[in-house]
C-alpha positions in Angstrom: 77.7 -61.2 -66.9 78.7 -58.6 -64.2 82.4 -59.6 -64.6 82.3 -58.8 -68.2 80.7 -55.4 -67.7 83.1 -54.2 -65.1 86.1 -52.3 -66.8 89.5 -54.1 -66.3 91.8 -52.1 -63.9 95.5 -51.8 -64.7 97.8 -52.9 -62.0 99.9 -50.1 -60.7 103.5 -50.1 -62.0 106.0 -51.5 -59.6 109.2 -49.6 -59.3 112.1 -51.3 -57.6 114.1 -49.6 -54.8 117.3 -47.9 -55.9 120.5 -47.2 -54.2 123.1 -44.6 -55.1 126.6 -44.1 -53.8 128.4 -40.8 -54.5 132.1 -39.7 -54.2 132.6 -36.0 -54.4 134.7 -33.0 -53.7 133.4 -30.3 -51.6 133.9 -26.5 -51.3 132.3 -24.7 -48.3 132.1 -21.2 -47.0 130.2 -19.2 -44.3 127.2 -16.9 -45.0 127.9 -14.1 -45.4 130.9 -15.0 -47.5 134.2 -15.1 -45.6 137.1 -14.4 -48.1 139.5 -16.0 -45.7 137.6 -19.1 -44.7 137.6 -21.4 -47.8 137.0 -25.1 -46.9 137.8 -28.0 -49.2 137.3 -31.6 -48.7 135.8 -34.9 -49.8 132.4 -36.6 -49.4 130.9 -40.0 -49.5 127.1 -40.3 -49.7 124.5 -43.1 -49.8 121.0 -42.5 -51.1 118.2 -45.2 -50.8 115.1 -44.4 -52.9 112.5 -46.8 -51.6 109.2 -45.3 -52.9 108.6 -44.2 -56.6 105.5 -43.5 -58.5 106.2 -42.7 -62.1 109.1 -40.2 -62.2 108.6 -39.1 -58.6 110.5 -40.9 -55.7 111.3 -40.5 -52.1 113.8 -42.0 -49.8 116.7 -41.3 -47.4 120.3 -40.1 -47.6 123.3 -40.2 -45.3 126.4 -38.3 -46.3 129.8 -37.9 -44.7 132.2 -35.2 -45.5 135.8 -34.5 -44.3 137.2 -31.0 -44.9 140.1 -28.6 -44.1 140.9 -25.1 -44.8 142.1 -24.4 -48.5 145.4 -22.8 -47.2 146.2 -26.0 -45.1 145.4 -28.3 -48.0 147.7 -26.2 -50.4 150.5 -26.9 -48.0 150.5 -30.8 -47.8 153.2 -31.1 -45.3 150.8 -29.5 -42.7 147.9 -31.8 -43.5 147.1 -34.1 -40.5 143.9 -35.2 -38.7 144.2 -32.2 -36.4 143.5 -30.0 -39.4 140.3 -31.8 -40.4 136.7 -31.4 -39.5 133.8 -33.8 -40.4 130.2 -33.6 -41.0 127.5 -36.2 -41.0 124.1 -35.3 -42.7 121.0 -37.5 -42.5 118.0 -36.4 -44.6 114.8 -37.3 -46.4 115.0 -37.0 -50.1 112.5 -36.3 -52.8 113.7 -37.2 -56.3 112.4 -36.5 -59.8 113.7 -38.7 -62.6 113.8 -37.9 -66.3 115.2 -40.2 -69.0 118.7 -38.3 -68.7 118.8 -36.9 -65.2 117.7 -36.9 -61.6 116.8 -33.8 -59.7 116.4 -33.9 -55.9 115.8 -32.1 -52.7 116.9 -33.2 -49.3 116.0 -31.9 -45.8 117.4 -33.2 -42.5 119.9 -32.8 -39.8 123.7 -32.3 -39.6 126.4 -33.0 -36.9 129.8 -31.5 -37.4 133.1 -31.8 -35.3 136.8 -31.6 -35.6 138.3 -35.1 -35.9 140.5 -34.5 -32.8 137.7 -33.2 -30.6 134.6 -35.1 -31.3 133.0 -33.9 -28.0 133.0 -30.3 -29.2 130.3 -31.0 -31.9 127.7 -28.7 -33.4 124.2 -29.7 -34.5 121.8 -28.2 -36.9 119.6 -28.5 -40.0 120.5 -28.9 -43.6 118.8 -28.5 -46.9 120.2 -29.8 -50.2 119.3 -29.3 -53.8 121.1 -31.3 -56.6 121.1 -32.7 -60.1 122.6 -35.8 -61.4 123.3 -36.5 -65.2 123.2 -40.1 -66.1 126.1 -41.5 -68.2 124.5 -44.9 -68.5 122.4 -47.2 -66.3 124.9 -47.1 -63.4 127.3 -44.1 -63.6 126.4 -40.4 -63.2 127.9 -37.0 -62.7 126.2 -34.5 -60.2 126.3 -31.2 -58.7 124.7 -30.3 -55.4 124.4 -27.3 -53.1 123.6 -27.6 -49.4 122.8 -24.9 -46.8 123.6 -25.9 -43.2 122.3 -23.9 -40.2 123.9 -24.8 -36.8 121.6 -24.6 -33.8 123.7 -26.1 -31.0 125.5 -24.8 -29.0 124.1 -21.5 -28.9 127.4 -19.8 -29.6 127.8 -21.9 -32.8 124.7 -20.5 -34.4 125.6 -19.6 -38.0 124.9 -20.4 -41.6 127.3 -22.2 -44.2 126.9 -23.1 -47.8 128.6 -26.2 -49.5 129.0 -27.1 -53.2 129.8 -30.5 -54.3 130.7 -32.1 -57.5 130.5 -35.9 -57.5 130.5 -39.2 -59.5 127.8 -41.5 -58.6 127.0 -45.2 -59.1 123.4 -46.4 -58.9 122.3 -50.0 -58.5 
């Protein structure tokens, strides 16, 4: 019969969506490197990988970071909201998963502002490259580097690089 002659087609593998939350410490500086402008801070990120075929996946990421100058941070009595700046990154992410790690690339937009003067924000583009080592089914450790280029306002044009070490939880 014709049904017996047609080869059976395998159903495509279904991969569930994954979410990842990461908590990290951040170091930042301008490009070219400014020996007097070391920034340190903390970061919270959320990645949602909704499409995956085999080892490749794609999704979206939102990340918030709060940071201050290293000299201010060293002198804890001077730390206040007036000394902190914040950034919000929203990007599309491509992810490659192996049995022991995830490697990813993100591209999107960034908004940055001092906590006490949110109206004096800058906006630009951000690109991110990272790796996360799995320590089981849920927990992971990662490193990531981001390059941020401010475009608005015109006087704020400039380039900065950030490095982040983080602990992540995947579910």
